[in-house]
C-alpha angles and dihedrals in degrees: 000000000000126000129185115196142153124228118210132191087259091057092053091048090049091053093050092048091047091049095049092046092051105034120093092232092050093049092047092048092052093047094049093048092043098052108022094056093059090049088054089050090054093045089051090052090050093051091046090053092048099045101036137045093249116133112255098218100059091035094054092040091055094045093044092053089048091049093050092047089050093053091050100042103032099083091059090049091046093055092041089054092051091049091050093048093050091049091049092050091049091051096048097059144036109273104172091126092051105034116046139039119352132187114197123191119192122191138156093285100045147285134306119196115195124193135166090274103043149301136284125199130196129178118224089251087064094056110096100186147329116235125190130201130169096285108018150038115221112201102197118211094173138003092279108023133068143161107254113218113187110214090216089073097045122097091208120010091188092054092051093048093047092047094052095042091053090057101043115118105206 
């Protein structure tokens, strides 16, 4: 099976967002930052009320509203921040082998991905899983790295998924 596709900056950002949203570490990080920070806000309000002459009612009301707003808004900020960081990293280095045209050849022994800067090979034993979302297939070769296959460039997404799944050694 041969596939020609082009990866864009948006595709790389989509993979990183997918990975963070679905990895245990990403989920835990979001939960800790989302809920521990408001607790710190409320502890700060408590200590301010104990060690200063500030009125407790308005102080706790202000910090409670801030804590609630944080819990509601923080996930959007978290994912925005990841998107911004990925874009910055892509801009700071040379990414010709990542972003750009790809030619992937799959056969009974494995996959070869050829770009303008080189070629990577992986045997099927090195493929950990294939994950599908609405727009992509992610063929994971480790816990944090995957080949990103945009469905927009595939003739038959079902054929690709079936082909890879038949060859996975899990």
